[in-house]
MARZA-131350 format. One line per 2 residues: their letters; for each residue z, x negated, y of N, C-alpha, C. Coordinates in pm, 1 decimal. Example, Ala and Ser with C-alpha at 12.3 -4.5 7.8 and 13.67 -1.06 7.14 Angstrom:
BEGIN
AS = 780.0:-1319.0:-569.0:780.0:-1230.0:-450.0:780.0:-1320.0:-330.0  708.0:-1285.0:-225.0:714.0:-1367.0:-106.0:787.0:-1290.0:3.0;
END
This chain:
BEGIN
MK = -13661.9:2151.3:317.5:-13709.7:2015.5:309.7:-13661.6:1935.6:429.6  -13661.3:1997.6:549.6:-13621.7:1925.5:669.4:-13475.6:1883.0:664.0;
RN = -13391.7:1958.8:595.1:-13250.0:1922.3:585.0:-13231.9:1798.0:499.0  -13319.1:1778.2:402.6:-13307.5:1663.0:313.1:-13373.2:1537.2:369.4;
AP = -13455.6:1550.2:472.3:-13529.4:1436.0:526.6:-13438.7:1320.0:568.1  -13326.8:1344.0:639.0:-13240.8:1230.8:676.4:-13183.4:1159.6:553.5;
WV = -13150.0:1235.7:448.9:-13093.1:1174.1:329.2:-13198.1:1093.8:253.5  -13318.7:1143.6:248.9:-13427.8:1071.5:183.0:-13455.9:942.0:258.1;
LA = -13462.0:952.2:389.8:-13485.6:833.3:472.4:-13372.9:732.1:453.3  -13248.6:777.9:452.6:-13134.5:688.1:433.1:-13141.1:621.9:295.6;
AV = -13180.6:696.0:194.4:-13191.7:640.0:59.4:-13300.4:533.2:53.2  -13414.1:557.5:116.3:-13523.7:460.9:117.4:-13481.4:334.3:192.2;
VG = -13420.3:351.2:308.9:-13374.6:235.7:386.2:-13268.9:158.3:307.4  -13177.9:229.0:244.2:-13074.9:163.4:162.1:-13135.8:84.3:47.5;
AI = -13235.5:139.6:-18.6:-13302.2:69.9:-128.7:-13372.1:-56.7:-78.6  -13433.0:-47.6:38.1:-13500.4:-164.8:96.7:-13398.6:-273.7:130.1;
VV = -13285.7:-235.7:187.8:-13181.8:-332.8:222.7:-13127.8:-399.8:96.4  -13099.7:-322.2:-6.9:-13049.3:-378.9:-132.8:-13151.8:-473.7:-194.0;
AS = -13277.9:-435.5:-196.7:-13382.8:-521.8:-251.5:-13394.1:-650.8:-171.4  -13382.9:-642.4:-39.2:-13388.8:-761.3:45.8:-13272.3:-854.6:17.8;
LI = -13153.7:-799.6:1.9:-13036.4:-882.4:-27.9:-13048.9:-951.3:-163.1  -13096.2:-878.1:-261.9:-13114.4:-937.8:-394.5:-13216.1:-1050.8:-387.8;
TA = -13325.4:-1028.9:-317.6:-13428.2:-1132.2:-302.3:-13371.9:-1254.1:-230.3  -13296.1:-1232.7:-124.1:-13239.4:-1344.2:-47.1:-13142.8:-1425.8:-131.3;
VA = -13055.7:-1359.3:-205.8:-12959.3:-1430.3:-290.1:-13031.4:-1504.5:-402.1  -13128.1:-1440.6:-465.1:-13200.3:-1503.9:-575.7:-13280.5:-1623.8:-527.6;
SR = -13339.2:-1617.8:-408.9:-13421.8:-1727.7:-361.6:-13338.5:-1846.8:-316.8  -13212.6:-1827.0:-288.8:-13126.8:-1938.0:-247.7:-13069.0:-2012.8:-366.3;
HP = -13080.4:-1959.3:-483.9:-13026.1:-2023.2:-602.7:-13135.5:-2034.1:-708.7  -13229.9:-2128.3:-687.2:-13340.5:-2139.5:-782.3:-13292.5:-2190.8:-917.2;
AR = -13368.2:-2158.6:-1018.5:-13335.9:-2207.4:-1151.6:-13349.1:-2358.9:-1152.7  -13256.8:-2425.3:-1217.5:-13262.2:-2570.9:-1229.0:-13360.4:-2605.1:-1340.2;
LE = -13444.2:-2702.3:-1313.9:-13545.8:-2743.2:-1410.8:-13487.9:-2847.6:-1505.5  -13558.7:-2872.6:-1614.7:-13510.2:-2963.3:-1718.4:-13484.0:-3102.6:-1661.4;
PG = -13357.9:-3149.4:-1667.7:-13326.4:-3283.1:-1615.3:-13415.2:-3389.8:-1680.1  -13457.4:-3486.5:-1599.6:-13542.1:-3593.9:-1650.2:-13689.8:-3560.8:-1653.2;
SP = -13726.2:-3439.0:-1613.1:-13866.7:-3398.2:-1612.9:-13928.0:-3427.3:-1475.5  -14061.5:-3439.2:-1469.3:-14125.6:-3457.0:-1338.5:-14095.0:-3341.1:-1243.7;
EA = -14089.6:-3219.2:-1297.4:-14061.1:-3102.1:-1214.4:-13921.9:-3112.3:-1152.3  -13823.1:-3158.3:-1230.1:-13686.9:-3173.4:-1178.3:-13681.7:-3282.0:-1071.6;
AV = -13760.1:-3388.8:-1088.0:-13764.1:-3494.7:-986.4:-13817.2:-3439.7:-854.3  -13922.3:-3359.6:-861.1:-13977.9:-3298.1:-739.6:-13877.4:-3200.0:-680.5;
QD = -13812.4:-3120.7:-765.1:-13713.4:-3025.2:-717.0:-13598.2:-3098.0:-646.7  -13549.1:-3207.1:-704.9:-13439.7:-3282.2:-643.7:-13482.5:-3343.6:-510.5;
YL = -13605.5:-3396.1:-506.4:-13659.0:-3452.3:-381.8:-13665.4:-3344.1:-273.8  -13722.6:-3229.3:-309.7:-13737.6:-3121.1:-212.3:-13602.4:-3066.6:-167.7;
DA = -13506.8:-3056.4:-260.2:-13372.3:-3012.8:-221.5:-13315.3:-3106.1:-115.0  -13330.9:-3237.5:-136.8:-13278.8:-3335.5:-40.3:-13352.0:-3324.4:93.5;
VL = -13484.1:-3307.8:89.5:-13561.7:-3293.2:213.1:-13514.7:-3169.3:289.2  -13500.6:-3057.2:219.9:-13463.0:-2932.3:285.7:-13319.1:-2935.3:337.1;
ER = -13235.6:-3019.5:275.3:-13097.6:-3036.8:322.2:-13090.0:-3144.0:430.5  -13205.6:-3201.0:464.1:-13217.7:-3306.6:565.0:-13134.2:-3429.2:528.5;
DA = -13133.5:-3462.6:398.8:-13065.5:-3581.4:347.8:-13173.6:-3684.5:314.1  -13217.2:-3758.0:416.3:-13328.6:-3851.7:401.7:-13298.6:-3960.6:298.9;
EA = -13175.5:-4008.1:294.6:-13141.5:-4113.2:198.7:-13154.0:-4063.7:55.4  -13105.9:-3943.0:28.7:-13117.4:-3887.5:-106.8:-13263.9:-3862.3:-141.9;
AA = -13341.1:-3813.2:-47.0:-13483.4:-3788.2:-72.0:-13555.7:-3919.0:-100.2  -13525.8:-4024.1:-24.6:-13592.6:-4153.8:-40.8:-13566.9:-4214.0:-178.6;
RH = -13455.7:-4181.1:-241.1:-13426.1:-4232.7:-376.2:-13524.1:-4179.6:-481.2  -13599.1:-4075.7:-446.3:-13697.1:-4018.6:-539.1:-13836.8:-4075.1:-517.0;
LA = -13850.6:-4169.8:-424.5:-13980.5:-4231.3:-396.7:-13996.5:-4359.4:-477.1  -14118.0:-4383.4:-524.7:-14148.2:-4505.9:-599.0:-14131.7:-4625.5:-506.2;
PD = -14094.8:-4742.4:-562.8:-14074.5:-4861.4:-479.8:-14197.7:-4900.2:-397.1  -14318.1:-4872.7:-447.5:-14438.6:-4910.3:-372.9:-14491.0:-4797.6:-284.0;
SP = -14412.6:-4691.5:-266.5:-14453.2:-4584.1:-176.0:-14455.7:-4638.0:-33.7  -14554.9:-4599.0:45.2:-14557.2:-4642.9:184.3:-14448.4:-4574.0:267.5;
CG = -14383.7:-4472.9:211.6:-14283.8:-4394.7:283.8:-14142.9:-4444.5:253.6  -14055.9:-4425.5:348.7:-13916.8:-4464.1:332.1:-13824.1:-4370.8:406.0;
VE = -13698.0:-4407.9:408.4:-13596.5:-4322.9:469.1:-13624.4:-4299.4:617.8  -13679.0:-4399.2:686.8:-13708.9:-4382.2:829.6:-13814.5:-4273.6:851.0;
DL = -13914.3:-4271.3:762.4:-14017.9:-4167.8:772.5:-13957.7:-4029.7:748.2  -13870.0:-4020.4:649.2:-13806.0:-3892.9:618.3:-13713.6:-3847.9:730.8;
DK = -13650.3:-3944.7:798.7:-13566.0:-3910.3:914.3:-13647.3:-3840.0:1022.5  -13774.1:-3878.9:1038.8:-13858.9:-3825.2:1145.9:-13934.1:-3697.9:1104.9;
AY = -13935.1:-3665.5:978.0:-14014.7:-3552.1:929.0:-13960.7:-3419.4:981.7  -14053.8:-3332.5:1018.7:-14016.3:-3197.4:1062.0:-14020.6:-3103.8:941.9;
VD = -13913.5:-3030.4:923.1:-13907.3:-2929.8:816.5:-13851.5:-2802.1:878.1  -13924.0:-2693.4:860.4:-13881.6:-2562.8:910.0:-13752.4:-2521.4:839.7;
DD = -13673.6:-2437.3:903.8:-13548.7:-2389.3:844.1:-13571.6:-2287.6:733.4  -13688.0:-2225.2:730.7:-13716.0:-2119.4:633.5:-13831.9:-2163.8:543.3;
VR = -13797.6:-2233.5:435.0:-13897.9:-2285.6:342.6:-13863.8:-2238.7:201.3  -13966.0:-2193.6:131.1:-13951.6:-2156.7:-10.3:-14056.4:-2232.3:-89.3;
VR = -14017.9:-2278.7:-207.9:-14108.1:-2357.4:-291.1:-14121.2:-2289.8:-426.9  -14245.9:-2284.0:-475.2:-14271.1:-2225.7:-607.1:-14353.2:-2325.2:-688.7;
LR = -14307.3:-2354.2:-808.3:-14379.1:-2442.9:-899.3:-14506.8:-2374.0:-944.8  -14620.3:-2444.8:-935.8:-14748.8:-2387.2:-975.3:-14796.6:-2442.9:-1108.7;
DT = -14793.7:-2577.7:-1123.1:-14852.4:-2638.4:-1242.6:-14800.7:-2780.3:-1256.9  -14797.3:-2826.7:-1381.1:-14758.4:-2965.1:-1409.5:-14855.3:-3022.2:-1510.8;
DV = -14894.6:-3146.9:-1487.9:-14981.6:-3218.4:-1580.5:-14922.7:-3356.9:-1601.8  -14879.1:-3384.3:-1723.6:-14820.2:-3514.2:-1756.8:-14915.3:-3586.3:-1850.5;
TG = -14948.8:-3710.9:-1814.6:-15034.5:-3795.1:-1897.6:-14968.4:-3931.4:-1906.8  -14906.7:-3957.6:-2021.7:-14838.7:-4085.7:-2039.5:-14728.5:-4103.3:-1937.4;
GT = -14737.4:-4209.6:-1857.4:-14634.8:-4240.9:-1759.1:-14664.2:-4189.6:-1619.6  -14761.4:-4098.6:-1608.2:-14790.1:-4039.5:-1477.6:-14785.0:-3887.5:-1487.8;
AR = -14761.9:-3824.7:-1375.2:-14755.8:-3677.8:-1372.5:-14803.7:-3628.5:-1237.7  -14851.5:-3505.1:-1239.8:-14888.0:-3432.1:-1117.5:-14814.5:-3299.6:-1122.2;
VA = -14742.6:-3269.8:-1016.0:-14668.0:-3144.5:-1006.1:-14720.7:-3070.4:-883.4  -14783.5:-2956.0:-906.5:-14838.6:-2874.3:-798.4:-14738.1:-2766.1:-760.8;
VA = -14717.1:-2751.3:-629.5:-14625.2:-2650.5:-579.1:-14690.4:-2572.9:-465.8  -14638.7:-2454.6:-441.3:-14676.0:-2375.1:-325.1:-14554.7:-2375.6:-233.0;
IT = -14574.5:-2421.0:-110.7:-14465.9:-2427.8:-13.6:-14493.2:-2323.9:94.0  -14402.8:-2227.4:104.3:-14416.6:-2120.4:202.3:-14318.7:-2146.1:315.4;
TG = -14371.2:-2146.7:436.4:-14291.9:-2170.1:556.0:-14303.2:-2048.2:645.1  -14193.1:-2010.1:703.4:-14195.3:-1897.8:796.0:-14096.1:-1792.1:756.9;
SG = -14111.5:-1679.8:815.2:-14016.5:-1570.9:800.5:-14004.9:-1523.5:656.5  -13881.4:-1515.6:608.9:-13855.3:-1462.8:475.7:-13802.0:-1321.5:483.4;
EL = -13824.0:-1256.7:595.0:-13773.1:-1122.2:615.1:-13854.4:-1022.0:533.5  -13827.0:-898.1:553.8:-13889.7:-790.6:477.8:-14042.3:-798.5:482.1;
IP = -14098.4:-823.6:599.6:-14243.7:-838.6:612.4:-14269.5:-984.5:648.6  -14307.6:-1068.1:550.4:-14325.8:-1211.2:575.7:-14434.1:-1237.2:680.4;
SG = -14408.0:-1336.5:764.7:-14505.8:-1372.6:866.7:-14537.6:-1521.7:859.8  -14505.6:-1587.0:750.5:-14527.2:-1729.9:737.0:-14660.1:-1762.4:673.4;
WT = -14672.4:-1884.9:626.1:-14794.8:-1929.8:561.5:-14757.6:-2013.7:440.0  -14851.6:-2025.5:348.1:-14829.8:-2100.3:224.5:-14930.3:-2213.5:215.7;
EE = -14880.4:-2330.0:177.8:-14963.8:-2447.9:156.9:-14947.3:-2493.8:12.9  -15054.6:-2541.6:-45.5:-15050.0:-2599.0:-179.7:-15036.0:-2750.7:-165.2;
HT = -14943.2:-2810.2:-239.2:-14924.5:-2955.8:-237.8:-14910.6:-3005.9:-380.6  -14965.1:-3123.5:-405.7:-14952.2:-3186.1:-536.8:-14874.4:-3315.6:-520.8;
FR = -14765.9:-3325.0:-593.8:-14685.0:-3446.1:-596.4:-14732.0:-3530.8:-714.0  -14756.5:-3657.3:-689.0:-14795.1:-3751.2:-794.4:-14672.9:-3836.4:-825.6;
LR = -14644.9:-3848.1:-954.0:-14527.0:-3922.5:-996.3:-14563.7:-4028.4:-1099.2  -14477.3:-4128.6:-1107.7:-14493.3:-4234.2:-1207.3:-14356.1:-4261.2:-1267.8;
RV = -14355.3:-4285.3:-1397.8:-14229.8:-4316.0:-1466.3:-14196.5:-4462.3:-1439.6  -14079.2:-4486.6:-1379.2:-14032.8:-4621.2:-1348.0:-13892.5:-4636.4:-1405.6;
DG = -13877.7:-4728.6:-1500.9:-13747.0:-4751.6:-1564.7:-13684.3:-4620.9:-1614.5  -13764.9:-4534.2:-1673.6:-13715.8:-4410.3:-1733.3:-13699.2:-4293.5:-1637.6;
AW = -13725.5:-4314.7:-1508.7:-13710.6:-4206.0:-1410.7:-13846.6:-4172.7:-1350.7  -13867.4:-4045.4:-1320.0:-13989.6:-4001.7:-1253.2:-13971.3:-4021.1:-1103.3;
LI = -14061.2:-4101.3:-1042.1:-14055.7:-4127.4:-898.7:-14186.1:-4085.5:-833.6  -14176.9:-4038.1:-711.3:-14291.5:-3985.1:-637.6:-14365.7:-4099.8:-570.3;
TG = -14497.7:-4098.7:-584.6:-14580.8:-4202.3:-523.5:-14651.4:-4145.6:-400.9  -14710.0:-4233.4:-322.5:-14788.3:-4189.2:-207.2:-14702.9:-4135.8:-94.1;
SP = -14761.4:-4047.0:-17.0:-14695.6:-3984.9:99.1:-14677.2:-3836.2:70.4  -14564.0:-3798.2:10.3:-14544.5:-3657.6:-27.9:-14504.1:-3569.6:90.0;
WP = -14524.2:-3438.2:72.8:-14480.3:-3341.1:173.1:-14332.7:-3363.1:201.3  -14285.5:-3356.5:321.1:-14352.2:-3318.6:444.1:-14413.0:-3437.8:518.4;
LF = -14426.3:-3548.1:449.8:-14483.1:-3668.5:510.7:-14633.0:-3668.9:487.3  -14707.6:-3707.6:586.7:-14851.9:-3714.6:570.4:-14903.8:-3854.6:600.8;
EC = -14825.4:-3929.8:674.0:-14859.6:-4067.4:705.9:-14727.9:-4141.8:722.2  -14715.3:-4254.7:655.8:-14588.8:-4326.6:659.4:-14609.5:-4471.4:703.1;
GG = -14499.0:-4533.3:738.3:-14501.1:-4674.9:769.0:-14518.3:-4706.6:915.8  -14535.5:-4606.9:999.7:-14549.2:-4630.3:1142.8:-14681.6:-4697.3:1177.8;
LK = -14695.4:-4734.0:1301.2:-14818.9:-4797.8:1348.1:-14820.3:-4943.5:1305.8  -14934.9:-4989.1:1262.0:-14948.4:-5128.6:1217.4:-15018.9:-5207.0:1322.7;
END
């Protein structure tokens, strides 16, 4: 048994490394959601936020949102963020999209934290736009 111990250990470590690589590759290429849906609007907004493209992210905000490109320029976003769709509720021209946003280490033993956020959207000229102050913004418009 002692002669096989190094090989067993190597096999277990190898399996863990392969599983980690598969998870890392899969998490970097999320499934694209149905174009024109509230979920896709939130996904596109979050993609722009995570890519630190404030102008692209701001295009997903409703015209009466208190937030703008300047607010998005100042927003802090961790380098290691994962988002999971939780629930969607569409009623006429409004929608709520709930997501779980996990920030922190994506390594083998995660050390981050998860927050639940709900994006509120409204259909404007056929497009779903985010209202209010969405993650990662909590207060917009600067001091009055």
